[in-house]
N, C-alpha and C positions, 0 to 999 in steps of 0.2 A: 420242230421247234426252231424258231428264229433266234439264234444266239445273240443277235444284235439288240433284243429286248431284255437281255439278262442285265439286272442292275449292276453288277460288277463290270461288265463289258461296257456299259454306257459310262460309268464312272471313269474306267480306264481310258476310254476314248476321249472323254472330256479333258482329262489330265494330259494326255497326249497332244491333243490340239493346243492347249495352253502352255506347254513346255517349250521354252525357247532354246535352252542349252542342249547341245548335241549328246553328250555322254548320258545324261538321265534319260533323255528322249529315246535313244537307242535301247537302253536297258528296259525301259517301260514297253517299247514297242515289241521286243523279243518276248517279254513276259506275257504280254497280251496274246501274241501269236502262238506261243506254246500252250497257254491255257485253252485257247480255242481249238487247237489242233488235238489236244489230249481230252477234250470235252470235260474239263475239270472246273467249270464254273459252279457256283452255288446252286443254280437252277438244275444243271446236269446231275449234280450229286443228289439233290432232292428227288428228282425223277428216278434215279436209280434205286434210291432207298425205298420210294414208294413201290416200284416194280418188285423188289425183293420181298417187301412186306405182303403184297398182294399175292405173290407166288407161294409164300409160306402159308398163308391163309388158305389158299386153294388146296394145297397138299394136306394141311392139318384138318381143315373143317369141311372143305368142299368147293366146287366151282360156284355154288350159289352164294356163299359167303364172300368169296373174292369179288363176284359181280356186284354185290351190295356194297362192298367197300369201294369199288371203282365208280359207282354211281354217286357217291356222297360228294 
């Protein structure tokens, strides 16, 4: 997954590019770096939730159901 395509990252990078004052710029830059390093963007969380759900379906119902879920 290319984290640069994440909507939050795009928004944060746009805000960072338009920020002229140093203190807010540094704080935003640190938050962006920390979020990317921790893989804590909304897209990352969504993918983790999807994987958790597919794994639970695989255990509860079977691989065929998980496969069907993944193909949707």
